[in-house]
VODOMI-613804 format. One record per residue (C-alpha): residue in three letters; chain; x, y, z. Coordinates in Angstrom, 3 decimals. Each point is the difference from the previous one (the first is absolute). Layout:
<atom><aa>ALA</aa><ch>A</ch><x>X</x><y>Y</y><z>Z</z></atom>
...
This chain:
<atom><aa>MET</aa><ch>A</ch><x>186.320</x><y>131.063</y><z>153.037</z></atom>
<atom><aa>ASP</aa><ch>A</ch><x>-2.424</x><y>-2.757</y><z>0.601</z></atom>
<atom><aa>SER</aa><ch>A</ch><x>-3.297</x><y>-0.530</y><z>-1.451</z></atom>
<atom><aa>SER</aa><ch>A</ch><x>-2.120</x><y>1.625</y><z>2.898</z></atom>
<atom><aa>GLY</aa><ch>A</ch><x>2.386</x><y>3.040</y><z>-0.118</z></atom>
<atom><aa>LEU</aa><ch>A</ch><x>-0.541</x><y>-0.207</y><z>-3.640</z></atom>
<atom><aa>PHE</aa><ch>A</ch><x>-3.867</x><y>-0.051</y><z>0.805</z></atom>
<atom><aa>VAL</aa><ch>A</ch><x>-0.093</x><y>2.774</y><z>2.502</z></atom>
<atom><aa>VAL</aa><ch>A</ch><x>1.732</x><y>2.188</y><z>-2.239</z></atom>
<atom><aa>SER</aa><ch>A</ch><x>-2.251</x><y>-0.826</y><z>-2.836</z></atom>
<atom><aa>ILE</aa><ch>A</ch><x>-3.007</x><y>0.978</y><z>2.092</z></atom>
<atom><aa>ILE</aa><ch>A</ch><x>1.483</x><y>3.164</y><z>1.079</z></atom>
<atom><aa>VAL</aa><ch>A</ch><x>0.589</x><y>1.315</y><z>-3.456</z></atom>
<atom><aa>GLY</aa><ch>A</ch><x>-3.405</x><y>-1.260</y><z>-1.380</z></atom>
<atom><aa>ILE</aa><ch>A</ch><x>-1.520</x><y>1.903</y><z>3.166</z></atom>
<atom><aa>ILE</aa><ch>A</ch><x>2.143</x><y>3.241</y><z>-1.075</z></atom>
<atom><aa>PHE</aa><ch>A</ch><x>-0.934</x><y>-0.101</y><z>-3.642</z></atom>
<atom><aa>ALA</aa><ch>A</ch><x>-3.678</x><y>-0.454</y><z>1.264</z></atom>
<atom><aa>PHE</aa><ch>A</ch><x>0.010</x><y>3.314</y><z>1.895</z></atom>
<atom><aa>ILE</aa><ch>A</ch><x>1.707</x><y>1.679</y><z>-3.045</z></atom>
<atom><aa>GLY</aa><ch>A</ch><x>-2.628</x><y>-1.140</y><z>-2.128</z></atom>
<atom><aa>CYS</aa><ch>A</ch><x>-2.859</x><y>1.002</y><z>2.783</z></atom>
<atom><aa>GLY</aa><ch>A</ch><x>1.808</x><y>3.639</y><z>-0.267</z></atom>
<atom><aa>ILE</aa><ch>A</ch><x>-0.205</x><y>0.182</y><z>-3.828</z></atom>
<atom><aa>CYS</aa><ch>A</ch><x>-3.549</x><y>-0.830</y><z>-0.217</z></atom>
<atom><aa>GLN</aa><ch>A</ch><x>-1.067</x><y>2.307</y><z>2.718</z></atom>
<atom><aa>PHE</aa><ch>A</ch><x>1.811</x><y>2.992</y><z>-1.639</z></atom>
<atom><aa>LYS</aa><ch>A</ch><x>-1.993</x><y>-1.292</y><z>-3.555</z></atom>
<atom><aa>GLY</aa><ch>A</ch><x>-3.105</x><y>0.249</y><z>1.917</z></atom>
<atom><aa>ARG</aa><ch>A</ch><x>-0.345</x><y>-3.976</y><z>-0.528</z></atom>
<atom><aa>SER</aa><ch>A</ch><x>-0.884</x><y>-2.578</y><z>2.541</z></atom>
<atom><aa>SER</aa><ch>A</ch><x>3.148</x><y>-0.468</y><z>2.616</z></atom>
<atom><aa>ALA</aa><ch>A</ch><x>-0.885</x><y>-3.681</y><z>0.324</z></atom>
<atom><aa>GLU</aa><ch>A</ch><x>0.363</x><y>-0.508</y><z>-3.657</z></atom>
<atom><aa>GLY</aa><ch>A</ch><x>3.697</x><y>1.468</y><z>0.079</z></atom>
<atom><aa>PHE</aa><ch>A</ch><x>0.801</x><y>-1.897</y><z>3.069</z></atom>
<atom><aa>ILE</aa><ch>A</ch><x>-1.258</x><y>-3.447</y><z>-1.525</z></atom>
<atom><aa>LEU</aa><ch>A</ch><x>1.909</x><y>0.551</y><z>-3.229</z></atom>
<atom><aa>GLY</aa><ch>A</ch><x>3.194</x><y>1.282</y><z>1.550</z></atom>
<atom><aa>LEU</aa><ch>A</ch><x>-0.091</x><y>-2.905</y><z>2.905</z></atom>
<atom><aa>ILE</aa><ch>A</ch><x>-0.654</x><y>-2.820</y><z>-2.712</z></atom>
<atom><aa>LEU</aa><ch>A</ch><x>1.789</x><y>1.408</y><z>-3.166</z></atom>
<atom><aa>GLY</aa><ch>A</ch><x>2.797</x><y>1.858</y><z>1.752</z></atom>
<atom><aa>ILE</aa><ch>A</ch><x>1.940</x><y>2.724</y><z>-2.083</z></atom>
<atom><aa>PHE</aa><ch>A</ch><x>-2.170</x><y>-1.356</y><z>-3.262</z></atom>
<atom><aa>GLY</aa><ch>A</ch><x>-3.217</x><y>1.114</y><z>1.933</z></atom>
<atom><aa>ILE</aa><ch>A</ch><x>1.793</x><y>3.501</y><z>0.952</z></atom>
<atom><aa>ILE</aa><ch>A</ch><x>0.500</x><y>0.383</y><z>-3.788</z></atom>
<atom><aa>ILE</aa><ch>A</ch><x>-3.957</x><y>-1.037</y><z>-0.642</z></atom>
<atom><aa>VAL</aa><ch>A</ch><x>-1.365</x><y>2.337</y><z>2.616</z></atom>
<atom><aa>SER</aa><ch>A</ch><x>2.113</x><y>3.000</y><z>-1.060</z></atom>
<atom><aa>ALA</aa><ch>A</ch><x>-1.163</x><y>-0.830</y><z>-3.789</z></atom>
<atom><aa>LEU</aa><ch>A</ch><x>-3.721</x><y>0.101</y><z>0.947</z></atom>
<atom><aa>PRO</aa><ch>A</ch><x>-1.896</x><y>3.281</y><z>-0.628</z></atom>
<atom><aa>GLU</aa><ch>A</ch><x>-1.342</x><y>2.139</y><z>2.707</z></atom>
<atom><aa>ILE</aa><ch>A</ch><x>-3.675</x><y>-0.748</y><z>0.941</z></atom>
<atom><aa>ASN</aa><ch>A</ch><x>-1.184</x><y>3.811</y><z>-0.405</z></atom>
<atom><aa>THR</aa><ch>A</ch><x>2.008</x><y>1.139</y><z>-3.077</z></atom>
<atom><aa>ALA</aa><ch>A</ch><x>-1.164</x><y>-3.346</y><z>-1.938</z></atom>
<atom><aa>TRP</aa><ch>A</ch><x>-3.574</x><y>0.609</y><z>0.791</z></atom>
<atom><aa>GLU</aa><ch>A</ch><x>-0.052</x><y>3.517</y><z>-1.348</z></atom>
<atom><aa>GLU</aa><ch>A</ch><x>2.014</x><y>-0.838</y><z>-3.139</z></atom>
<atom><aa>THR</aa><ch>A</ch><x>-2.761</x><y>-2.614</y><z>-0.867</z></atom>
<atom><aa>GLN</aa><ch>A</ch><x>-2.877</x><y>2.357</y><z>0.171</z></atom>
<atom><aa>PRO</aa><ch>A</ch><x>-0.550</x><y>1.501</y><z>-3.548</z></atom>
<atom><aa>PHE</aa><ch>A</ch><x>-1.865</x><y>3.227</y><z>1.148</z></atom>
<atom><aa>ASN</aa><ch>A</ch><x>1.813</x><y>0.911</y><z>3.477</z></atom>
<atom><aa>ASN</aa><ch>A</ch><x>2.386</x><y>2.592</y><z>-1.637</z></atom>
<atom><aa>PHE</aa><ch>A</ch><x>-2.812</x><y>2.437</y><z>-1.512</z></atom>
<atom><aa>PRO</aa><ch>A</ch><x>0.041</x><y>3.265</y><z>1.813</z></atom>
<atom><aa>VAL</aa><ch>A</ch><x>-3.094</x><y>0.497</y><z>2.020</z></atom>
<atom><aa>ASP</aa><ch>A</ch><x>-1.950</x><y>3.790</y><z>-0.884</z></atom>
């Protein structure tokens, strides 16, 4: 395979990782652009990073000290 073919394959693989990262971020309630960029630039490592990020809603609720008290 020549260098132009390798370049095309690497672009296609990068775009695939970008859309996977986008989907994971949407599932977690995060910005889809964040997952797209991380997946595109970092590839499989970007997918791992996006997977390790917390969900937006649960991270906010856990940081609120008086959020779990019952209301009468």
